[in-house]
Every structure is written in C-alpha cells, then in structure tokens.
C-alpha positions in Angstrom: 110.2 58.9 -54.0 107.3 59.4 -51.5 104.9 57.3 -53.8 107.1 54.3 -53.6 107.0 54.5 -49.9 103.4 54.6 -49.6 102.9 51.9 -51.6 105.5 50.0 -50.0 103.9 50.5 -46.5 100.5 49.5 -47.8 102.0 46.3 -49.4 103.8 45.3 -46.1 100.4 46.3 -44.0 98.5 44.1 -46.7 100.9 41.2 -46.4 100.9 41.5 -42.3 96.7 41.8 -42.7 96.6 38.5 -45.0 99.0 36.5 -42.5 96.6 37.7 -39.5 93.6 36.3 -41.1 95.6 33.0 -42.4 96.6 32.4 -38.5 93.2 33.5 -37.1 91.5 30.9 -39.5 94.2 28.3 -38.8 93.8 28.6 -35.1 89.9 28.1 -35.5 90.5 24.9 -37.5 92.7 23.6 -34.8 90.6 24.7 -32.0 87.8 22.5 -33.9 90.0 19.6 -34.2 91.0 19.5 -30.5 87.5 19.7 -29.4 86.6 16.5 -31.8 89.9 14.9 -30.3 88.5 15.6 -26.8 85.2 14.3 -27.7 86.9 11.1 -29.6 89.3 10.5 -26.3 85.9 10.2 -23.9 84.4 7.9 -26.4 87.4 5.5 -26.6 87.6 5.7 -22.7 84.0 4.5 -22.9 84.8 1.8 -25.6 87.4 0.4 -23.3 85.5 0.2 -20.2 82.6 -1.9 -22.1 85.3 -3.8 -23.7 86.7 -4.8 -20.1 83.3 -6.0 -19.0 83.0 -8.5 -21.9 86.3 -9.9 -22.4 85.9 -12.8 -20.1 83.1 -13.7 -22.4 85.0 -13.3 -25.6 87.7 -15.6 -24.4 85.0 -18.3 -23.8 83.4 -17.4 -27.2 87.1 -17.9 -29.1 87.5 -21.3 -27.3 84.2 -22.5 -28.5 85.0 -21.0 -31.7 88.3 -23.1 -32.1 86.5 -26.3 -31.0 84.1 -25.8 -33.7 86.6 -25.0 -36.3 88.3 -28.2 -35.3 85.3 -30.2 -36.1 84.5 -29.0 -39.4 86.8 -31.3 -41.1 85.2 -34.3 -39.5 81.6 -32.5 -40.3 82.4 -32.1 -43.7 83.5 -35.8 -44.0 80.0 -37.1 -42.4 78.2 -34.6 -45.2 80.2 -35.9 -48.2 79.3 -39.8 -46.8 75.6 -38.5 -46.7 75.2 -36.8 -49.9 77.3 -39.9 -51.4 74.6 -42.5 -50.2 71.7 -40.6 -51.3 69.8 -41.7 -54.6 70.5 -39.0 -57.7 67.4 -37.0 -58.9 65.9 -38.5 -62.2 67.2 -36.8 -65.5 64.9 -33.6 -66.6 64.4 -32.8 -69.7 66.3 -30.4 -71.6 63.7 -28.2 -72.4 61.4 -27.7 -69.6 57.5 -27.8 -70.4 55.1 -25.9 -68.1 52.5 -28.0 -66.3 49.7 -26.1 -68.1 51.1 -27.5 -71.3 52.2 -25.2 -74.4 50.7 -21.8 -74.6 49.7 -21.2 -78.2 49.9 -17.9 -79.7 47.2 -16.1 -81.5 49.2 -13.5 -83.3 49.2 -15.9 -86.4 45.2 -15.8 -86.5 44.9 -12.4 -85.9 46.7 -11.8 -89.5 44.6 -14.7 -91.0 47.5 -17.2 -91.1 46.2 -20.7 -90.4 48.9 -23.4 -90.7 48.1 -26.6 -92.1 47.9 -29.5 -89.7 
C-alpha cells in the first residue's frame, strides 16, 4: 500500500513539474511577443507621422493621376490614327537568310561524300 502512495505522489509531483515548465515556457514566449509588439507599435507611430507629412502631396498626385486616366482614351484614339496612317512594312521571306549567305557544312566532305552539282 505504501508503494502505491509513493508512486501516486511521484506522479503528481511529475505532473506539477511538467505544468510548471510548460507555464514558464509559454510565459517566455509571451514576453518575447509583447516586446516585438511594442517595437512594432513604435514603428507604426513613426510611419503614421511620416504619412501625415506626405498626405497633401499624395492628394495632388491622385488628382493628377485621375486627369491622366481620363485622357487615356483620347490618347489611345490618337495612337490608333497614327498607326493606321503609317505604311506597312514590306513582306519578309518566310525563311530568313543571314546577311553572310548560307553556311556550307563541311561534314559531308570530311567523310568523302561529294554531292553532284
């Protein structure tokens, strides 16, 4: 009977030690997460202050972009008219020939083959 009591106490002690280790580990992770979040919060504050400085310029850029976007269909029409009035390129042969002419292979001559003609 005393062996059963001792083993039960050891099992409870092992369970409590395991839980204590787990809680210590989770606490360490949460501390690291909290530190990272604090650093991120400072970064977000700096980005927000920088964004306040460029916001008026950004509104001007958006207005200019809207003007350009509104003019794009007119520009496309002008481009189509210009392309339509250009003369087409002369037709090219289906097989392109290099400027230096056709290259003659010497493989046939190396084996003694000489085509007639």
